[in-house]
C-alpha positions, -999 to +999 in steps of 0.1 A: -118+508-384-145+519-405-148+484-424-152+469-388-178+491-377-198+484-409-192+446-403-208+451-365-237+470-377-245+445-404-248+417-379-285+412-368-295+420-333-307+386-329-271+373-337-257+394-310-282+382-286-274+346-294-235+354-288-244+370-254-266+342-246-240+317-250-216+338-230-241+341-201-248+304-200-213+296-202-207+309-169-242+303-154-245+267-162-219+240-156-212+223-189-232+242-210-203+245-239-193+208-234-193+186-266-220+164-251-242+194-244-238+211-277-248+177-292-279+178-270-287+211-284-281+204-321-300+172-316-332+191-302-330+215-329-333+192-357-370+186-359-376+225-353-351+236-381-368+214-405-403+225-395-391+258-399-379+253-431-413+251-447-423+281-425-396+301-439-410+298-475-445+305-464-434+339-443-414+351-472-447+351-492-460+374-463-482+347-447-479+322-420-488+284-419-504+279-385-512+242-391-478+226-389-479+216-353-511+199-359-498+183-391-467+170-374-488+157-344-513+138-367-485+124-391-465+114-359-496+097-345-506+077-373-472+067-381-467+055-344-500+034-346-488+017-377-454+010-361-471-004-332-490-033-354-456-050-356-433-067-329-403-065-350-399-038-375-382-042-408-365-017-433-395-019-454-417-008-425-394+022-419-397+030-454-436+029-452-434+049-420-415+076-436-440+077-465-470+078-440-456+108-425-449+125-459-481+118-474-500+131-446-481+162-443-483+168-483-521+161-480-527+190-454-502+209-474-524+203-507-555+213-488-537+246-476-523+255-509-557+249-527-575+271-506-550+297-500-532+297-534-559+288-558-592+297-541-577+331-522-590+321-486-576+339-458-545+320-447-553+328-410-583+310-411-575+281-433-544+272-417-559+277-381-586+253-391-563+226-405-541+229-373-573+221-353-581+192-376-547+179-370-548+181-331-583+168-333-577+141-353-547+127-333-568+132-302-596+113-318-578+083-331-555+078-300-584+085-275-563+110-256-535+088-249-499+082-259-482+057-280-447+050-270-419+020-270-409+017-307-385-006-321-350+004-316-344+001-355-369+030-362-356+051-334-323+049-349-334+075-373-328+099-345-309+084-318-281+065-340-248+076-344-226+082-376-190+091-366-201+102-334-229+126-346-265+117-338-283+108-373-313+132-365-286+157-368-272+144-402-308+142-415-318+178-405-283+191-420-291+173-455-326+186-456-314+220-448-289+219-477-315+209-500-340+238-486-310+263-489-305+252-525-343+254-533-344+290-514-315+308-532-308+289-566-340+279-580-368+298-600-392+286-573-372+303-546-369+335-566-405+338-573-414+333-534-392+365-531-409+383-558-441+376-545-434+386-511-417+418-522-447+428-542-475+404-556-485+428-583-451+432-598-443+396-598-476+388-615-467+413-641-435+400-644-450+365-655-446+348-621-476+322-616-485+335-582-512+310-575-490+281-582-460+293-563-481+300-531-498+267-537-463+247-539-453+269-509-478+254-487-473+217-501-436+222-491-443+235-457-466+204-453-440+182-463-416+196-442-440+191-411-442+151-420-404+150-423-401+168-388-426+142-374-403+115-382-375+129-366-396+141-335-413+107-332-380+088-335-363+110-308-389+112-281-400+078-288-438+086-284-468+102-300-499+115-287-523+145-292-500+170-276-467+160-294-465+191-318-481+215-294-466+250-296-442+240-323-459+262-347-449+292-326-413+280-322-412+277-360-425+312-363-401+326-339-370+308-355-376+323-389-384+358-376-353+357-352-333+345-383-341+379-398-370+370-422-396+398-423-432+391-415-442+413-443-422+388-468-398+394-495-367+398-472-344+373-453-341+334-459-337+300-446-301+305-437-310+329-410-336+306-399-312+278-392-294+303-365-330+312-350-337+276-345-305+268-326-310+301-308-343+286-295-329+253-286-296+266-270-318+290-247-344+262-236-313+240-228-296+268-208-326+275-187-330+239-181-294+237-169-298+266-145-328+248-129-355+270-139-390+254-140-409+246-170-435+274-165-406+302-160-388+285-187-417+292-211-424+328-200-385+338-202-383+322-235-412+342-247-400+376-232-366+371-249-379+361-283-404+392-282-376+416-271-353+403-299-382+407-325-390+442-311-353+452-313-348+442-351-383+459-361-372+491-343-339+489-359-352+481-393-377+509-390-345+533-382-325+520-411-353+528-433-359+562-423-321+571-426-322+556-460-353+578-470-331+612-456-301+599-478-324+595-510-341+631-501-309+645-496-294+633-528-323+645-546-318+682-535 
């Protein structure tokens, strides 16, 4: 019995919220737990979870990358402009399109990493500036218009099927597996945890703090570029507002997944759940017929409530642990 209680207490509040959410929508929304709808949820999660992968690394450092939405937007827009140059798309064109997205993402990541990692500028100011650059450039090159109607061969990246599973889900799963390995099994991942826990201690232990921070932002930019490919192929459109709000959804996915905003605690496994949670809630609200405006309001309220719940519970646990240490010392 005690083991069951410990197991229940070890499950984060966000996980219980997700379970309750699934139960509620299972009764309130017809077909919510159908195989088709679950696949729809996973499909809409694919770009977000890839974007949140890079955000997880940055938040583990105790920082935030606000630029990812803008980077995703400009990467998708430029790639869309390239694809529209050809009436018929070849495999070579698709490979070049992928490289364009990744190159733009890495370029923004290099800029962020250089200014924040090596030159030690404030991460809020730098990433907010590069976010504005991304959205502004996308609006400038398109004139505020929207590009759409891409070749079906390119769209197969997200809308194709392999053994009945959408290809965007498969690509996202592969990227997630790689990021999990990097996060938990490499020196780079361990160094990120060390810096987030205590930058001074990490530096004294021989960790190259500047280099690690630099590559965390490069990785975040790369993930934004990869997310741009998946989103562009899935939505079949690109424009100056494509990635609007994605930076906040990525942050929410990371925090709901249990990664602390002050760094050093959590990880990408929880982020995967957080991203699915956000997509599942959006899907459920759409199925019950709630308008887009109220969907956004309710989603924000629920996410804020979950975050506050976990923060309060974390503080309570910290106080209890301090009492135990004090009692043991007497």
